[in-house]
C-alpha positions, -999 to +999 in steps of 0.1 A: +336+052+099+368+063+082+372+058+045+405+043+032+425+068+012+441+042-011+412+020-020+382+043-018+363+016+002+352+019+038+376+001+062+362-031+074+339-036+045+341-070+028+361-074-004+338-078-034+363-085-061+341-109-081+310-088-083+303-076-118+290-041-123+254-037-136+248-045-173+253-075-195+288-089-193+291-091-231+286-053-234+319-048-216+339-069-242+352-057-275+344-077-307+379-091-307+377-101-271+345-120-278+362-136-309+391-148-287+367-161-260+346-179-286+377-198-297+387-204-261+352-220-256+362-244-284+392-255-263+417-238-287+452-231-274+466-196-275+486-205-307+455-219-324+435-188-314+463-166-329+463-186-361+425-185-364+424-147-359+456-141-379+472-122-351+506-127-335+505-153-307+519-128-282+487-107-285+464-135-273+474-136-237+471-098-230+437-099-247+426-127-224+439-108-194+419-077-204+387-098-208+395-115-175+398-081-158+366-068-175+346-098-163+364-099-130+373-135-134+401-149-112+413-175-136+410-186-173+386-213-162+364-188-144+366-165-175+353-193-197+325-201-172+314-164-169+315-160-207+297-192-213+269-184-189+265-149-204+258-167-237+232-188-221+251-221-224 
């Protein structure tokens, strides 16, 4: 079976975009990313998160995107769900 040059996967293999690599999900997150997610779990808005962490509001969304990518979440809601489950909630 030929291997795709661009993706590094075998052609015809199923897409596995939401499969986390081995290891605890929290280990992939920085302390700041966990702080942002903790506030997101409290239903805080991006502006409220920025005020709580004393960072500019424009830094919250990129931080959430990085966390979303690390946990392979497809949406903010899925990010919250994955993070919450990793905390045992």
